[in-house]
C-alpha positions in Angstrom: 18.5 9.8 -17.7 15.1 9.4 -19.4 16.2 9.1 -23.0 14.0 7.5 -25.2 15.0 3.9 -26.0 11.8 1.9 -26.0 8.9 1.6 -28.4 5.1 0.6 -27.9 4.3 -2.9 -29.6 0.5 -3.2 -29.5 -0.3 -2.5 -25.7 3.0 -3.9 -24.4 6.2 -2.1 -24.2 9.4 -3.3 -26.0 12.8 -1.9 -25.3 16.1 -2.8 -27.0 18.9 -4.6 -25.2 21.6 -2.3 -23.7 25.0 -3.8 -23.0 25.7 -0.9 -20.5 22.9 -2.3 -18.0 23.4 -5.4 -15.8 21.3 -8.1 -17.6 19.2 -8.9 -14.6 18.0 -5.3 -14.7 17.8 -4.7 -18.5 14.2 -4.7 -19.6 13.3 -6.1 -23.0 9.7 -6.3 -22.6 6.8 -5.3 -20.4 3.1 -6.2 -20.2 0.0 -6.2 -18.2 -3.3 -8.0 -18.5 -6.5 -7.7 -16.5 -9.7 -9.9 -15.7 -12.7 -8.6 -14.2 -11.1 -8.9 -10.7 -7.4 -9.3 -11.2 -4.5 -7.6 -12.8 -1.1 -9.3 -13.9 2.1 -7.4 -14.5 5.1 -9.0 -16.2 8.6 -7.8 -17.2 11.1 -9.7 -19.5 14.9 -9.1 -18.9 18.1 -9.9 -20.7 19.3 -11.7 -17.9 18.3 -13.8 -14.8 15.5 -12.1 -12.9 16.2 -11.5 -9.3 19.7 -12.8 -9.4 21.3 -9.6 -8.0 20.3 -8.2 -4.6 21.9 -5.5 -2.4 24.6 -6.3 -0.2 23.6 -6.7 3.6 25.1 -4.0 5.9 23.4 -4.9 9.1 21.7 -1.5 9.5 18.3 -0.1 8.4 19.8 3.4 8.0 21.4 3.6 4.6 20.0 0.0 3.6 20.0 -0.6 -0.1 16.7 -1.8 -2.1 16.6 -3.6 -5.5 13.4 -3.1 -7.3 11.4 -4.1 -10.4 8.6 -1.4 -10.8 5.6 -0.9 -12.6 4.4 2.7 -12.4 0.8 3.1 -13.2 -2.0 5.6 -14.2 -4.0 4.6 -11.2 -5.0 6.9 -8.6 -3.3 6.0 -5.3 -6.6 6.1 -3.6 -7.5 3.0 -5.6 -5.5 0.9 -3.0 -6.1 3.0 0.0 -3.4 5.9 -0.2 -4.4 9.8 -0.4 -6.4 10.6 -3.7 -3.9 12.4 -6.4 -1.0 11.9 -4.0 1.5 10.8 -6.5 2.3 8.0 -9.0 1.0 4.6 -7.9 3.3 1.9 -8.7 3.6 -1.9 -8.0 7.0 -2.9 -6.9 8.9 -6.3 -6.4 11.7 -5.6 -4.0 14.4 -7.2 -2.0 16.5 -5.6 0.9 18.4 -8.0 3.2 18.6 -5.3 6.1 15.0 -4.9 7.0 11.5 -6.6 6.8 8.6 -4.4 5.8 6.1 -7.1 5.5 5.3 -8.0 9.2 2.0 -9.6 8.3 3.5 -12.4 6.1 6.1 -15.1 6.5 7.6 -15.1 2.8 10.2 -18.0 3.6 7.8 -20.1 5.8 10.2 -20.4 8.7 7.8 -19.3 11.3 9.3 -15.7 11.7 7.4 -13.0 9.8 10.2 -10.6 10.6 13.1 -11.9 8.8 12.1 -11.8 5.1 13.2 -8.7 3.7 15.8 -10.4 1.5 13.4 -12.5 -0.2 11.6 -10.9 -3.2 8.3 -9.7 -2.1 5.5 -7.1 -3.3 4.5 -3.5 -2.5 2.3 -0.8 -3.6 4.2 2.4 -3.4 3.4 6.2 -4.1 6.2 7.8 -5.9 6.8 11.6 -6.2 9.5 13.9 -7.5 12.4 14.8 -5.2 15.3 16.9 -6.0 17.2 15.5 -3.0 17.2 12.0 -4.5 19.8 10.9 -6.8 17.3 9.7 -9.5 14.9 12.5 -8.7 12.0 10.4 -7.2 11.2 9.1 -3.8 8.5 6.9 -2.0 6.2 9.5 -0.7 6.9 10.5 3.1 3.9 10.2 5.2 2.6 10.5 8.8 0.7 7.2 9.9 -2.5 8.1 11.5 -2.8 11.3 9.5 -2.2 10.4 5.8 -4.4 7.7 4.3 -2.7 4.3 4.2 -4.2 0.8 3.3 -5.1 -1.6 6.1 -2.1 -3.8 5.2 0.5 -1.2 5.2 3.3 -1.8 7.7 2.8 1.7 9.2 6.2 3.1 8.1 6.4 6.8 7.6 6.3 6.3 3.6 3.5 5.6 1.4 4.0 1.9 1.2 1.6 -1.1 1.4 2.6 -4.7 1.9 -0.4 -6.7 0.6 1.3 -10.1 0.5 0.8 -11.1 -3.1 3.7 -13.5 -4.1 5.9 -12.4 -7.1 7.3 -15.1 -9.6 10.7 -14.8 -10.9 11.6 -17.5 -13.2 14.4 -17.2 -15.7 14.4 -13.8 -17.2 10.8 -13.0 -16.3 9.2 -11.4 -13.4 5.4 -11.7 -12.9 2.9 -10.7 -10.3 -0.8 -10.8 -10.0 -2.8 -8.5 -7.8 -6.7 -8.1 -7.0 -7.9 -5.1 -8.9 -11.3 -4.5 -10.7 -11.7 -2.5 -13.9 -8.0 -2.7 -14.8 -8.3 -2.8 -18.6 -6.8 0.1 -20.5 -4.7 1.6 -17.4 -1.5 3.2 -18.3 1.7 1.6 -17.2 5.5 1.7 -17.7 8.2 -0.8 -16.3 11.5 0.3 -14.4 14.3 -1.3 -12.8 15.9 0.8 -9.9 17.9 0.9 -6.9 16.6 2.6 -3.8 18.2 3.6 -0.4 17.1 4.4 3.1 18.4 7.7 4.4 21.5 7.1 6.4 20.4 9.4 9.2 16.7 8.3 9.0 15.7 11.7 7.6 13.3 12.9 5.0 13.1 11.9 2.4 13.3 8.6 3.9 13.5 6.3 0.9 15.1 7.8 -2.2 15.4 6.3 -5.7 19.2 6.5 -6.1 19.5 4.9 -9.4 17.7 3.8 -12.4 19.0 0.9 -14.3 16.3 0.9 -17.1 13.0 2.4 -18.1 10.9 0.3 -20.7 9.5 3.3 -22.3 12.8 5.3 -22.1 11.0 8.3 -21.0 8.6 7.3 -18.1 5.6 8.3 -20.4 3.7 5.2 -19.3 2.9 4.2 -23.0 1.8 0.6 -22.1 -2.0 -0.2 -21.8 -3.3 -3.1 -19.6 -5.0 -5.5 -22.0 -8.5 -7.1 -21.0 -8.2 -11.0 -21.1 
């Protein structure tokens, strides 16, 4: 799965087009920049960003998730998770069967609990899991026991819903997040499918398939460029 297909161009990551990958998830370039208080992550794709979402099933158990993800070298404690608890990743996701951003009304219809199908952002902590199809999961946690950020939706996984709005425009995905001292942080870019466990058991949210990895081997070769 993690064959080397990408190469480092300056501090960005470039990846060759792959006709075997759905164009909406075929990464061509990934980059990240930082000011003294903000970080911006971007991804360019072969096709239209965000044009494909999971089919709705009407149930949370077994629900599918589509994701554009930037794994980083940041410690999870940077945003409020337990220190050294896994890979801190910034993710843009869509999942029509559930809403995990209860503090925010992404579609501005007055109901903050019906927005899961719209593309939205998360910080997540990833860790290896042999039980998951692609070998990774969002870390299972116990709210009230494990550290979680103040904007976490208090699900039993290491997931935060900080409310930053992603921009999906043409073949580009872009998101800006508050983060100081982000320059030179290592990163990679991944497009992936996840799925909630059909019986609600652990691991609760598995990475079930990887469409593309910008580096080819999840080695985090990119570096955040100071603006």
